[in-house]
MARDOGU-771064 format. One line per field, with one value per residue: residue in three letters; x, y, z of N, C-alpha, C in turn. Coordinates in nm, 2 decimals. Atoms other than C-alpha are relative to their C-alpha. Example, Ala and Ser with C-alpha at 12.3 -4.5 7.8 and 13.67 -1.06 7.14 Angstrom:
BEGIN
rest: [ala_ser];
n_X: [0.09_-0.09];
n_Y: [-0.12_-0.11];
n_Z: [0.00_0.00];
ca_X: [1.23_1.37];
ca_Y: [-0.45_-0.11];
ca_Z: [0.78_0.71];
c_X: [0.09_-0.08];
c_Y: [0.12_0.11];
c_Z: [0.00_0.08];
This chain:
BEGIN
rest: [unk_unk_unk_unk_unk_unk_unk_unk_unk_unk_unk_unk_unk_unk_unk_unk_unk_unk_unk_unk_unk_unk_unk_unk_unk_unk_unk_unk_unk_unk_unk_unk_unk_unk_unk_unk_unk_unk_unk_unk_unk_unk_unk_unk_unk_unk_unk_unk_unk_unk_unk_unk_unk_unk_unk_unk_unk_unk_unk_unk_unk_unk_unk_unk_unk_unk_unk_unk_unk_unk_unk_unk_unk_unk_unk_unk_unk_unk_unk_unk_unk_unk_unk_unk_unk_unk_unk_unk_unk_unk_unk_unk_unk_unk_unk_unk_unk_unk_unk_unk_unk_unk_unk_unk_unk_unk_unk_unk_unk_unk_unk_unk_unk_unk_unk_unk_unk_unk_unk_unk_unk_unk_unk_unk_unk_unk_unk_unk_unk_unk_unk_unk_unk_unk_unk_unk_unk_unk_unk_unk_unk_unk_unk_unk_unk_unk_unk_unk_unk_unk_unk_unk_unk_unk_unk_unk_unk_unk_unk_unk_unk_unk_unk_unk_unk_unk_unk_unk_unk_unk_unk_unk_unk_unk_unk_unk_unk_unk_unk_unk_unk_unk_unk_unk_unk_unk_unk_unk_unk_unk_unk_unk];
n_X: [-0.13_-0.11_-0.05_-0.12_-0.10_-0.13_-0.11_-0.09_0.05_-0.04_0.10_-0.01_0.07_0.14_0.06_0.01_0.10_0.13_0.04_0.07_0.10_0.02_0.00_-0.11_-0.07_-0.15_-0.07_-0.14_-0.04_-0.10_-0.10_-0.13_-0.02_-0.14_-0.03_-0.09_-0.13_-0.01_0.13_0.02_0.11_0.13_0.04_0.03_0.13_0.11_0.00_0.05_0.14_0.06_-0.01_0.09_0.14_0.01_0.00_0.13_0.11_0.01_0.13_0.11_0.04_0.08_-0.05_-0.09_-0.10_-0.09_-0.14_-0.08_-0.13_-0.07_-0.15_-0.06_-0.13_-0.09_-0.12_0.01_0.01_0.13_0.00_0.10_0.06_-0.11_0.01_-0.05_-0.02_-0.14_0.00_0.08_-0.08_-0.10_0.07_0.03_-0.12_-0.04_0.09_0.00_-0.05_-0.01_0.13_0.03_0.11_0.08_0.07_0.12_0.06_0.14_0.05_0.14_0.01_0.14_-0.01_0.10_-0.07_-0.14_-0.07_-0.07_-0.01_-0.10_-0.04_-0.12_-0.01_-0.13_0.01_-0.13_0.00_-0.13_-0.01_-0.07_-0.13_0.05_-0.10_0.00_0.11_0.13_0.02_0.03_0.13_0.10_0.01_0.05_0.14_0.08_-0.04_0.03_-0.09_0.06_0.02_-0.12_-0.04_0.01_0.09_0.14_0.04_0.14_-0.01_-0.10_-0.11_0.01_-0.08_-0.14_-0.02_0.00_0.11_0.04_0.05_0.08_0.13_0.10_-0.06_0.02_-0.10_-0.10_0.04_-0.01_0.10_0.04_0.15_0.05_-0.02_0.09_0.14_0.02_0.00_0.12_0.10_-0.02_0.04_0.14_0.04_0.04_-0.08_0.07];
n_Y: [0.03_0.02_0.13_0.03_0.07_0.04_-0.01_0.11_0.13_0.10_0.08_-0.02_-0.12_0.01_0.08_-0.09_-0.10_0.07_0.00_-0.13_-0.03_0.11_-0.04_-0.09_0.05_-0.01_-0.06_0.00_-0.14_-0.02_-0.08_0.05_0.02_-0.02_-0.11_-0.10_0.01_-0.07_-0.01_0.09_0.09_-0.05_-0.10_0.07_0.07_-0.10_-0.05_0.10_0.01_-0.11_0.03_0.11_-0.05_-0.09_0.08_0.07_-0.09_-0.06_0.01_0.01_-0.13_0.01_0.13_0.00_0.09_0.04_0.04_0.05_0.06_0.04_0.02_0.06_-0.07_0.06_-0.09_-0.12_0.04_0.06_0.14_0.01_0.13_0.09_0.05_0.14_0.07_-0.03_-0.14_0.00_0.06_-0.10_-0.11_0.04_0.01_-0.13_-0.05_0.09_-0.06_-0.14_-0.07_-0.05_-0.10_0.00_-0.13_0.02_-0.13_0.00_-0.13_0.01_-0.11_-0.03_-0.06_-0.10_-0.13_0.01_0.01_0.12_0.02_0.10_0.06_0.09_0.09_0.07_0.12_0.06_0.14_0.06_0.14_0.10_0.05_0.10_0.10_0.01_0.10_-0.07_-0.09_0.08_0.06_-0.10_-0.05_0.11_0.02_-0.11_-0.08_-0.14_-0.06_-0.13_-0.07_-0.07_0.07_0.15_0.08_-0.04_0.00_0.06_0.14_0.06_-0.09_-0.04_0.08_-0.05_-0.12_0.00_-0.09_-0.10_-0.12_-0.07_-0.06_0.05_0.12_0.03_-0.07_0.09_0.07_-0.09_-0.10_-0.03_-0.02_-0.10_-0.14_-0.01_-0.02_-0.14_-0.09_0.02_-0.06_-0.14_-0.03_0.02_0.14_0.06_0.11_0.11];
n_Z: [-0.07_0.09_0.01_-0.08_0.08_-0.07_0.10_-0.02_0.04_-0.10_-0.06_-0.14_-0.03_0.03_-0.11_-0.12_0.02_-0.01_-0.14_-0.03_0.10_0.09_0.14_0.05_0.12_0.00_0.12_-0.01_0.00_0.09_-0.07_-0.02_-0.15_-0.04_-0.08_0.05_-0.06_-0.13_-0.06_-0.12_0.02_-0.04_0.10_0.12_-0.01_0.01_0.14_0.10_-0.03_0.07_0.14_0.04_0.00_0.11_0.12_0.02_0.01_0.13_0.07_-0.09_-0.05_-0.12_-0.06_-0.11_0.04_-0.11_0.04_-0.11_0.03_-0.12_0.02_-0.11_-0.02_-0.09_-0.01_0.08_0.14_0.03_0.05_0.10_0.02_0.04_0.14_0.01_-0.12_-0.05_-0.06_-0.12_-0.11_-0.03_-0.07_-0.13_-0.07_-0.04_-0.10_-0.11_-0.13_0.01_0.02_0.13_0.00_0.12_0.02_0.09_0.03_0.04_0.05_0.05_0.09_0.04_0.13_0.02_-0.04_0.01_-0.13_-0.04_-0.14_-0.01_-0.13_0.00_-0.12_-0.01_-0.08_-0.03_-0.01_-0.05_0.05_-0.08_0.06_0.08_0.06_0.14_0.03_-0.02_0.11_0.12_-0.01_0.01_0.13_0.08_-0.03_0.03_0.12_-0.02_0.09_0.03_-0.13_-0.06_-0.12_0.02_-0.08_0.00_-0.14_-0.01_0.02_-0.09_-0.04_-0.14_-0.08_0.01_-0.08_-0.15_-0.04_0.10_-0.06_0.11_-0.04_0.09_0.05_0.14_0.08_0.03_0.11_0.11_0.01_-0.14_0.00_-0.10_0.06_0.12_-0.04_-0.04_0.12_0.08_-0.08_0.02_0.14_0.01_0.02_-0.13_-0.04_0.06];
ca_X: [-2.38_-2.04_-1.90_-1.62_-1.30_-1.00_-0.69_-0.53_-0.55_-0.42_-0.64_-0.52_-0.65_-0.97_-1.04_-0.97_-1.20_-1.48_-1.48_-1.61_-1.81_-1.96_-1.99_-1.67_-1.47_-1.10_-0.89_-0.53_-0.36_-0.07_0.18_0.55_0.63_1.00_1.12_1.28_1.65_1.71_1.34_1.26_1.04_0.77_0.76_0.76_0.46_0.25_0.36_0.28_-0.06_-0.15_-0.02_-0.22_-0.54_-0.47_-0.39_-0.71_-0.92_-0.84_-1.16_-1.38_-1.58_-1.80_-1.60_-1.42_-1.09_-0.87_-0.49_-0.26_0.10_0.32_0.70_0.89_1.20_1.50_1.79_1.66_1.65_1.33_1.26_1.08_0.87_1.11_0.98_1.18_1.21_1.58_1.52_1.24_1.46_1.74_1.50_1.38_1.73_1.81_1.50_1.56_1.59_1.54_1.27_1.12_0.90_0.61_0.49_0.14_0.03_-0.34_-0.51_-0.88_-0.93_-1.27_-1.30_-1.60_-1.38_-1.03_-0.96_-0.71_-0.72_-0.42_-0.29_0.04_0.05_0.38_0.37_0.68_0.74_1.00_1.10_1.20_1.55_1.47_1.65_1.73_1.48_1.20_1.25_1.26_0.95_0.76_0.85_0.77_0.43_0.31_0.51_0.51_0.68_0.45_0.47_0.71_0.91_0.84_0.56_0.18_0.08_-0.28_-0.15_0.14_0.37_0.24_0.45_0.77_0.72_0.80_0.56_0.38_0.33_0.05_-0.24_-0.42_-0.35_-0.50_-0.23_0.02_-0.18_-0.18_-0.49_-0.54_-0.91_-0.95_-0.81_-1.00_-1.33_-1.28_-1.19_-1.49_-1.72_-1.57_-1.65_-2.01_-2.02_-2.20_-1.95_-2.08];
ca_Y: [1.05_1.06_0.74_0.58_0.48_0.29_0.40_0.07_-0.28_-0.44_-0.72_-0.66_-0.30_-0.39_-0.66_-0.40_-0.14_-0.39_-0.39_-0.02_0.00_-0.25_-0.04_0.10_0.06_0.00_0.20_0.15_0.48_0.43_0.58_0.54_0.41_0.51_0.72_1.05_1.07_1.15_1.12_0.98_0.67_0.84_1.14_0.90_0.70_1.02_1.16_0.84_0.81_1.15_1.06_0.74_0.92_1.19_0.93_0.73_1.04_1.14_1.22_1.19_1.49_1.35_1.09_1.03_0.87_0.68_0.66_0.46_0.36_0.18_0.19_-0.03_0.13_-0.04_0.18_0.47_0.28_0.17_-0.20_-0.27_-0.56_-0.86_-1.00_-1.33_-1.60_-1.53_-1.16_-1.23_-1.46_-1.20_-0.93_-1.13_-1.21_-0.84_-0.78_-1.07_-0.95_-0.59_-0.32_-0.22_0.09_0.07_0.41_0.40_0.71_0.78_1.04_1.09_1.32_1.48_1.55_1.77_2.05_1.91_1.89_1.64_1.50_1.31_1.09_0.91_0.61_0.46_0.11_-0.04_-0.41_-0.60_-0.92_-1.23_-1.37_-1.59_-1.91_-1.98_-2.28_-2.06_-1.80_-2.06_-2.24_-1.91_-1.78_-2.12_-2.13_-1.77_-1.64_-1.28_-1.16_-0.86_-0.74_-0.47_-0.64_-0.99_-1.09_-1.09_-1.00_-1.11_-1.46_-1.67_-1.37_-1.28_-1.56_-1.38_-1.10_-1.03_-0.73_-0.47_-0.11_0.06_0.30_0.12_-0.25_-0.24_0.01_-0.27_-0.45_-0.14_0.07_0.25_0.20_0.41_0.72_0.63_0.60_0.94_1.10_0.94_1.06_1.41_1.39_1.31_0.93_0.75_0.51_0.29];
ca_Z: [-0.56_-0.73_-0.87_-0.66_-0.84_-0.70_-0.90_-0.88_-1.03_-0.71_-0.59_-0.23_-0.23_-0.40_-0.13_0.14_-0.02_-0.04_0.34_0.33_0.01_-0.23_-0.55_-0.70_-1.02_-1.07_-1.32_-1.39_-1.31_-1.55_-1.30_-1.31_-0.96_-0.96_-0.68_-0.77_-0.71_-0.34_-0.26_0.09_0.09_0.29_0.05_-0.24_-0.11_-0.07_-0.41_-0.59_-0.41_-0.55_-0.89_-0.90_-0.81_-1.07_-1.33_-1.27_-1.26_-1.62_-1.81_-1.50_-1.39_-1.11_-0.92_-0.60_-0.69_-0.45_-0.50_-0.27_-0.27_-0.03_0.00_0.24_0.40_0.55_0.68_0.48_0.15_-0.03_-0.08_-0.40_-0.51_-0.54_-0.87_-0.83_-0.57_-0.53_-0.47_-0.22_-0.02_-0.03_0.08_0.37_0.47_0.48_0.70_0.93_1.30_1.19_1.18_0.85_0.80_0.56_0.44_0.29_0.11_0.05_-0.17_-0.23_-0.53_-0.58_-0.95_-0.90_-0.74_-0.79_-0.42_-0.30_0.05_0.16_0.45_0.52_0.75_0.87_1.01_1.18_1.15_1.36_1.18_1.38_1.33_1.03_0.92_0.56_0.57_0.71_0.44_0.16_0.29_0.32_-0.02_-0.18_-0.01_-0.06_-0.36_-0.24_-0.55_-0.60_-0.24_-0.11_0.17_0.03_0.25_0.28_0.64_0.57_0.51_0.65_0.65_0.99_1.12_1.02_1.27_1.64_1.64_1.43_1.55_1.36_1.41_1.12_1.06_0.71_0.60_0.60_0.34_0.12_0.19_0.53_0.58_0.90_0.72_0.40_0.58_0.73_0.40_0.23_0.51_0.47_0.10_0.17_0.13_0.41_0.57_0.73];
c_X: [0.11_0.04_0.13_0.10_0.12_0.10_0.10_-0.06_0.04_-0.12_-0.01_-0.08_-0.15_-0.07_-0.02_-0.12_-0.14_-0.05_-0.09_-0.12_-0.01_0.02_0.12_0.06_0.15_0.05_0.15_0.05_0.11_0.11_0.13_0.03_0.14_0.01_0.09_0.13_0.01_-0.13_-0.02_-0.12_-0.13_-0.05_-0.04_-0.14_-0.11_-0.01_-0.06_-0.15_-0.08_0.00_-0.09_-0.14_-0.02_-0.01_-0.13_-0.11_-0.01_-0.13_-0.12_-0.04_-0.09_0.03_0.09_0.10_0.11_0.14_0.07_0.13_0.07_0.15_0.06_0.14_0.09_0.13_0.00_-0.01_-0.13_0.03_-0.11_-0.07_0.11_0.00_0.05_0.01_0.13_0.00_-0.09_0.07_0.11_-0.06_-0.04_0.12_0.05_-0.09_0.00_0.06_0.00_-0.14_0.00_-0.12_-0.08_-0.08_-0.11_-0.06_-0.14_-0.04_-0.14_-0.02_-0.15_0.00_-0.10_0.06_0.15_0.08_0.06_0.01_0.10_0.03_0.12_0.00_0.14_-0.02_0.14_-0.01_0.13_-0.01_0.07_0.13_-0.05_0.11_-0.02_-0.12_-0.13_-0.03_-0.03_-0.14_-0.11_-0.01_-0.06_-0.16_-0.09_0.04_-0.03_0.08_-0.05_-0.03_0.13_0.03_-0.01_-0.08_-0.14_-0.04_-0.14_0.00_0.11_0.11_0.00_0.09_0.15_0.03_0.01_-0.12_-0.03_-0.05_-0.07_-0.12_-0.11_0.05_-0.03_0.10_0.11_-0.03_0.00_-0.11_-0.05_-0.15_-0.05_0.01_-0.09_-0.15_-0.03_0.00_-0.13_-0.12_0.00_-0.05_-0.15_-0.05_-0.03_0.08_0.00_-0.14];
c_Y: [-0.02_-0.15_-0.01_-0.08_-0.03_0.01_-0.10_-0.13_-0.11_-0.07_0.02_0.13_-0.01_-0.08_0.09_0.10_-0.06_-0.01_0.13_0.02_-0.12_0.04_0.10_-0.07_0.01_0.05_-0.01_0.15_0.03_0.09_-0.07_0.00_0.02_0.12_0.10_-0.01_0.08_0.01_-0.10_-0.09_0.05_0.11_-0.07_-0.07_0.10_0.06_-0.09_-0.03_0.11_-0.02_-0.11_0.05_0.09_-0.08_-0.08_0.09_0.07_-0.02_-0.02_0.14_-0.01_-0.13_0.04_-0.11_-0.02_-0.04_-0.05_-0.06_-0.03_-0.02_-0.05_0.06_-0.08_0.08_0.11_-0.03_-0.07_-0.14_-0.01_-0.14_-0.10_-0.05_-0.15_-0.07_0.03_0.14_0.01_-0.06_0.09_0.12_-0.04_-0.02_0.14_0.05_-0.08_0.07_0.15_0.06_0.06_0.09_-0.01_0.13_-0.02_0.14_-0.02_0.13_-0.03_0.13_0.01_0.07_0.11_0.14_-0.01_-0.01_-0.13_-0.01_-0.12_-0.05_-0.09_-0.08_-0.07_-0.11_-0.06_-0.15_-0.05_-0.15_-0.09_-0.03_-0.12_-0.10_-0.01_-0.10_0.07_0.09_-0.08_-0.06_0.11_0.05_-0.11_-0.01_0.12_0.08_0.15_0.09_0.14_0.09_0.07_-0.07_-0.15_-0.08_0.05_-0.02_-0.06_-0.15_-0.05_0.10_0.05_-0.08_0.04_0.11_-0.02_0.10_0.10_0.12_0.08_0.06_-0.05_-0.13_-0.03_0.08_-0.09_-0.08_0.09_0.11_0.03_0.03_0.10_0.14_0.01_0.02_0.14_0.09_-0.02_0.06_0.15_0.05_-0.02_-0.14_-0.06_-0.13_-0.01_0.03];
c_Z: [-0.11_-0.01_0.08_-0.09_0.08_-0.11_0.02_-0.06_0.10_0.06_0.15_0.04_-0.03_0.11_0.12_-0.02_0.01_0.15_0.04_-0.09_-0.10_-0.15_-0.03_-0.13_0.02_-0.13_0.02_-0.01_-0.10_0.05_0.00_0.15_0.05_0.09_-0.07_0.07_0.14_0.08_0.12_-0.03_0.04_-0.09_-0.13_0.00_-0.01_-0.14_-0.09_0.03_-0.07_-0.15_-0.05_0.00_-0.12_-0.13_-0.03_-0.02_-0.14_-0.07_0.09_0.06_0.13_0.07_0.12_-0.03_0.11_-0.06_0.12_-0.05_0.13_-0.03_0.14_0.01_0.10_0.00_-0.10_-0.15_-0.03_-0.05_-0.10_0.01_-0.05_-0.14_-0.02_0.14_0.07_0.07_0.12_0.11_0.05_0.08_0.14_0.09_0.05_0.12_0.13_0.13_0.00_-0.01_-0.14_0.02_-0.13_0.00_-0.10_-0.02_-0.05_-0.06_-0.05_-0.08_-0.04_-0.13_-0.02_0.03_-0.01_0.13_0.02_0.15_0.02_0.15_-0.02_0.13_0.00_0.11_0.02_0.03_0.05_-0.05_0.11_-0.07_-0.08_-0.05_-0.15_-0.04_0.02_-0.12_-0.13_0.01_-0.02_-0.14_-0.10_0.02_-0.05_-0.13_0.01_-0.09_-0.04_0.12_0.05_0.14_-0.01_0.09_-0.01_0.15_0.02_-0.02_0.10_0.04_0.14_0.09_0.00_0.10_0.15_0.04_-0.12_0.08_-0.10_0.07_-0.09_-0.06_-0.15_-0.09_-0.05_-0.12_-0.13_-0.01_0.14_0.01_0.10_-0.06_-0.12_0.04_0.04_-0.12_-0.08_0.07_-0.03_-0.14_-0.02_-0.02_0.14_0.02_0.15_-0.04];
């Protein structure tokens, strides 16, 4: 059996992948995550997922390599990872009472034959109308500074929403497991 590689150092993606398989390694893909000028967030998420799989696959000849990337979109513009408490609160204020689309690109690269299998998931999240106090409490408690959209839906962030429309709830965390399980099965890996 080929070795399985997650082309990401994200603990969130690793936790998700452990739901499907126990044995895999993580490799940093070394990918520049900047969107190209004029690139749509959905296109960027898929392009970056492929780039991450390719980056992590360097030097491997017998591996299935997973790349994934997520880009949040509000009114056609990408929302990045906030990085600071102030930026997280400002991002949540922008999202308050509005719908945000989360595009999650997925690529499974088979280094044995060079084939790339891709999938794009779009999850729509409707935020509640948030007060300044709610946003401050939330950011102080979860510090979602490394999360696009400034929340962690697997934690307290779920309390920020009115609804989530998705075909795969794991996609919002950063790795669409329904699609990934299908791609892994298609590549010959027994899941479950």
